[in-house]
Phi, psi and omega in degrees: 000315179299322180294323181295315181296321181293319183284354182286142181284167186293315182298320181296318180298319181296318180296321179295322180293323179295316179297321180296322180293316181296321180296317180295320181295319179296321179296321179294318178299320179296322180292320181295316179297318180296320180296320179294319178298318179295322179295317180298317179297323180294319179296319179296326181288327183269349182289131181249129180285151178291155178209161182282142178253091183090188181243165177275130181275129175292146183229157178226128180218150174290156176301141181095343179271186179251135178248144181227127172250133185246128179237122182251129182230137175243154181060043184290320179053236184275358182279169184234155179248136178230158177243136179225154170276123190293327187294321183234009178060026177288127180282126180259321183205149176226118186057237181266003186258128176273123181269327182295148177273006180281113183290349181277353184257131175223161177235135180238128179251120184237141173044033174061002181232339188250129179237123183243133174257120181248134175234114182271160176046062185306140174241164181298331179289347178279351180295132179151192183249149183231147187248129171261122190233140174249132186278050172278178176231108002285165183294144175248144184209158172223153182234135173230150187241148176243126175253122182259117179275139181236126179297158184292153177216131180269127181274103183299322183296336182252007182246162184287143168264184177299136183229157177230130183227143176285148182301135181097345178271172180264155177217148176230124175258126186243138178220108180259130182227146176242165180152170177222122359297164180305129185286156172268141180246127181233137178255136175217161173280141181294326182280000179080000179284169178293148170274143178253112182238151181256126176294152180299127178078008181244152178264350183269148175263136179247154181267131176223152178286321184203171178223133181258129179145152182284343179238123178254109183263130182232089179281148176048067186299143172245159182297334180293340180273357179295147176150186179261131180247146178250127172262118184246123179249130181213148177215028180069009173248109184292150001263154170288153182234158181218159178224137181263129178235120180268126179251116177254130176251116185265139178201160181290154182294152169228139185234137177224130177258111182302321179236111183269346180227118183231143177234149181204150175283158180298145178089350181268168174263135183237135179247127176255146188219140175225141177258130186237139170234126182195149173203127006291174184307127184274168168263123185239144180202168181246141175233153178234129177083175178076171175247154186261113175284165183293332182285324182078015181241145176286152179304329181282358178104352180279163177276132178162206181256124182290147177273121180251164183299130178080003181244141178291153179290134182291154181244126176279126183271137181240152179292131182182202182298325184275319185238142172242116184249127178225159176213127178246134182236144174221096186071230180272358180260148178209160178234121176264133178230142176232117178258117177264116183272145176048067183307128182230168180303331179287347179273350178294137177151200185255137179237146180234129171259122188242138178223132183217144172218191186292345183258351180164190185214147177211155179212154175240150184241134178230147179243128180245126182229170184265138171252120180266134177238116182259147176168159183293327184251000183068206180265122181280176181295332183272359179282150178240134181235120180241129177259114183229112176058033177088002180247141180252135175241115180257127181232127178240129183228103179236147178279150179227116183278341189265338185199180181274150178263149175249134182253122182250121178247130180217145174252122184240125174268123183235152174242126180251120181245112184238122176267115181231175180294342178273345182135212183246127174258129175240110185241127175251126182214160177245123181253128175258115182252134174239115181245127179256115181254150173227174183292332184266344190220121175239140182227152172236134181248123180239131179249125178243000000 
């Protein structure tokens, strides 16, 4: 063999060496490719896909505040996280880049695992669900929702304004409110008094503190239900709001004179009083003398007391030195007062308190007469005079240093018969007289 190799020519030997080198090189390349393939398979076997770490917590915030949704991802590696609006798949952000043109939206990336979507100055249109997405194949996603609370608002266009209803008719007060969550509507009286409501099928009114519901139904209204009502809307999102609705119940006037017969001594001041109920606000005035016809109109067409045969023409009393006229009102109720100064014989007679509005007219009649007090000294400074229901009680109480006083008490039943332009008054009354006598001064009290 050695001899054979030695005897081989040079070209042949060189060719054999080239083939041997190429064979060796091919074997080495095959080994390298196999090793790379094994390495790739090993890397694929050890690679872990990203996954979510927990869930996204739903949040609730009032409008105008900032809402934050947090998405946690582990093993993200080369993958990316994006935020989308779930309802329409609108892309809001991808990785650290905000895609949306909404300047109120930002994305914050913390500690390589936490991705936060922030929405400032929340609006009602921001209410909904949002998607945190990882661009794996297939795609991985999580959804979190934002609830935007909106404080209540009363819609004036759909709610009642101030209304006026005649007594006995029905009324409905309406209060429409918006907000999220849907607001509760409560009715109360503005003055804090009880509300008077009628049960279904009942004629009686019951007292309640408040009523819940957007519609307050008031069948067969009474004057006692008149007043201002508050519609209050609340949904636990401050502030609560309210609307004031004024309910007027209209009816013709009614007049009542607590004391129809009054007596007073000459020179004193006497006050006459009438109680009036009316709505709308009536025109009230005082008249003296005459009789009141059913029409309440003068023959010439004016408003007043008509002059009848045999009766003096009535006189309208005006506020001035002789008379002081006042009227106090509280809602539909009022008190008319007439103060007659320095009572004189010409003031004796009949007085009328008249009240009228667009629905009718009413009047009350009072009779004023003189109480005579006889005595050598008249009524002293220490005497007290009280006018009660047309009766006068005179009491004189003076000290006596020289002797004891005797007190005489007597009950006298009297009948007073007065012929006036209004007719005949027959009054039965019991007068309790207390007369204090002394040795120097005796008095007699006579009541006419």
